[in-house]
C-alpha positions in Angstrom: 79.9 42.0 17.2 83.3 40.3 17.3 85.9 42.2 15.4 86.6 39.2 13.2 83.0 39.2 12.0 83.3 42.8 11.2 86.5 42.3 9.2 85.2 39.2 7.4 82.5 41.3 5.6 82.5 44.3 3.4 84.5 46.3 6.0 87.4 43.9 5.7 87.4 44.1 1.9 87.3 47.9 2.0 90.1 47.9 4.4 92.3 45.7 2.3 91.6 47.6 -0.9 92.2 51.0 0.9 95.6 49.7 2.3 96.6 48.3 -1.1 95.7 51.7 -2.8 97.4 53.9 -0.2 100.6 51.8 0.2 100.9 50.5 -3.3 101.2 46.9 -2.2 99.7 43.5 -3.1 96.5 42.2 -1.5 98.3 39.4 0.3 100.8 41.8 1.8 98.0 44.0 3.0 96.1 41.1 4.5 99.2 39.9 6.3 100.1 43.3 7.6 96.5 44.0 8.9 96.4 40.6 10.5 99.7 41.4 12.3 98.8 45.1 13.2 95.4 44.8 14.8 96.4 42.4 17.6 99.2 44.8 18.5 96.7 47.7 18.7 94.1 45.8 20.7 96.8 44.4 23.1 98.3 47.8 23.7 94.9 49.3 24.3 94.0 46.5 26.7 97.3 47.0 28.5 96.7 50.8 28.8 93.1 50.3 30.0 94.2 47.7 32.6 97.0 50.1 33.8 94.6 52.9 34.6 94.0 54.6 31.3 90.5 53.2 30.8 88.8 56.6 31.6 90.9 58.4 29.0 90.2 55.7 26.3 86.5 55.8 27.2 86.4 59.6 26.9 88.1 59.5 23.5 85.5 57.0 22.3 82.7 59.2 23.6 84.0 62.5 22.1 85.8 61.4 18.9 85.5 57.7 18.0 81.8 56.8 18.1 82.0 54.2 15.3 80.8 56.5 12.5 84.2 56.0 10.7 82.9 52.5 9.8 79.9 54.0 8.0 82.2 55.9 5.6 85.4 53.7 5.6 86.0 54.2 1.9 86.0 57.9 2.3 88.4 57.8 5.3 90.8 55.4 3.5 90.9 57.4 0.3 91.3 60.7 2.1 95.0 60.1 2.8 94.6 62.1 6.1 95.8 59.8 8.9 97.1 62.4 11.3 94.5 61.4 13.9 95.8 57.8 13.7 99.4 59.0 14.3 98.1 60.8 17.5 96.4 57.6 18.7 99.5 55.6 18.1 101.6 58.0 20.1 99.3 57.6 23.0 98.7 53.9 22.7 102.1 52.6 21.8 104.3 55.4 23.1 108.0 54.5 23.0 107.3 51.0 21.8 106.1 52.1 18.3 109.3 51.5 16.5 109.6 47.9 17.9 106.0 47.2 16.9 106.7 48.6 13.4 109.8 46.4 13.1 107.9 43.3 14.1 105.0 43.9 11.7 107.5 44.8 8.9 109.4 41.6 9.4 106.2 39.5 9.3 104.7 41.3 6.3 107.7 42.5 4.2 106.7 46.1 4.4 109.2 48.9 5.1 109.1 51.1 8.1 107.3 54.0 6.4 104.6 51.7 5.1 104.0 50.1 8.5 103.8 53.5 10.1 101.2 54.6 7.6 99.3 51.3 8.0 99.2 51.7 11.8 98.0 55.3 11.4 95.2 54.0 9.1 94.2 51.2 11.4 94.2 53.0 14.7 91.1 55.2 14.1 89.3 52.1 12.7 90.1 50.0 15.8 89.0 52.9 18.0 85.8 53.3 15.9 85.0 49.6 16.3 85.5 50.0 20.1 83.3 53.1 20.1 80.6 51.3 18.2 80.7 48.4 20.6 80.7 50.8 23.6 77.6 52.6 22.3 75.7 49.4 21.3 76.4 47.8 24.7 76.1 50.9 26.8 79.6 50.4 28.3 81.4 52.6 30.8 85.2 52.6 31.4 84.9 49.4 33.4 82.9 47.7 30.7 85.3 48.9 28.1 88.2 47.3 30.0 86.2 44.1 30.0 85.5 44.3 26.3 89.2 44.8 25.5 90.2 42.0 27.9 87.7 39.7 26.2 89.0 40.5 22.7 92.6 39.9 23.7 91.9 37.3 26.3 89.9 35.0 23.9 93.0 34.8 21.8 95.3 34.5 24.7 93.5 31.4 26.1 94.0 29.5 22.9 97.3 31.1 22.1 99.2 31.9 25.2 102.7 31.7 23.9 102.1 34.0 21.0 100.1 36.6 23.0 102.8 36.7 25.6 105.2 37.5 22.8 103.2 40.6 21.8 103.0 41.6 25.5 106.7 41.1 25.9 107.4 43.2 22.8 105.2 46.0 24.1 107.0 45.8 27.5 110.6 45.3 26.4 113.1 48.0 26.8 114.3 48.6 23.3 116.3 45.5 22.4 114.2 45.3 19.2 114.0 41.5 19.2 111.8 40.3 16.4 109.1 37.7 16.6 108.0 35.0 14.3 104.6 34.5 15.9 102.8 37.7 14.8 100.9 36.1 12.0 99.7 33.3 14.1 98.4 35.7 16.7 96.6 37.8 14.0 95.0 34.8 12.4 93.8 33.5 15.8 92.7 36.8 17.3 90.8 37.8 14.1 89.5 34.3 13.4 91.6 34.0 10.3 89.4 36.5 8.6 91.4 36.6 5.4 91.6 32.8 5.0 90.2 31.7 1.7 
C-alpha cells in the first residue's frame, strides 16, 4: 500500500488529531507540518539504506517496528511517550536534525520544540509503515532499499528540483539554508493526502 493511501484514510485523520492534541495547534498547521516532515524522514531513510545501512534498518523493522503501531495509533499518539521516536531521529537524521527542524518550522510556522516533538511522533509511525510493507511483501534488506527508493523516487521523478532540495539539506554542512519547496514535496510525495 502506498503511504499516501494509508494517510488518506482513518490513519491520516488519527494522525492529524493526535498531532493537534499533543502540540496544541490547528488542524491546518498539523497537516502542513506532517506533509513537510514525512518526505524528510523517508528521504533520510532512503539515503541511509543506499549508503549501507539497509541491514540495520531491516533489523530494526524485524525486531521493533513490525507495523503494529498502526493498529493502535490513537493509543500511541495519546500516550505522550515519544522517546523511541527521538532515538530513531538520532540515527536517521544524525547531525542534520536541527536543519530539518528549521526547514519544517519555516514551512509550517511551528517552533523548534513543536517540530522536534512532531518528528519524534512521526518517526515510529513511518518505521511502522515500512515494517508492515516489509512483512506483507516478504522483503529483505535489498527489497527494503527498493521500497524506500520507490517511495522517494516516484516523487523525485515528477519533482526533481524539490527532492534535490531535501537531499541537499540532508547533505549540507550546517549553513542552515531554508527552503521554500518543502510543502510541494510533501504534497507530491504523499499524493496531496490532505487536499480537500
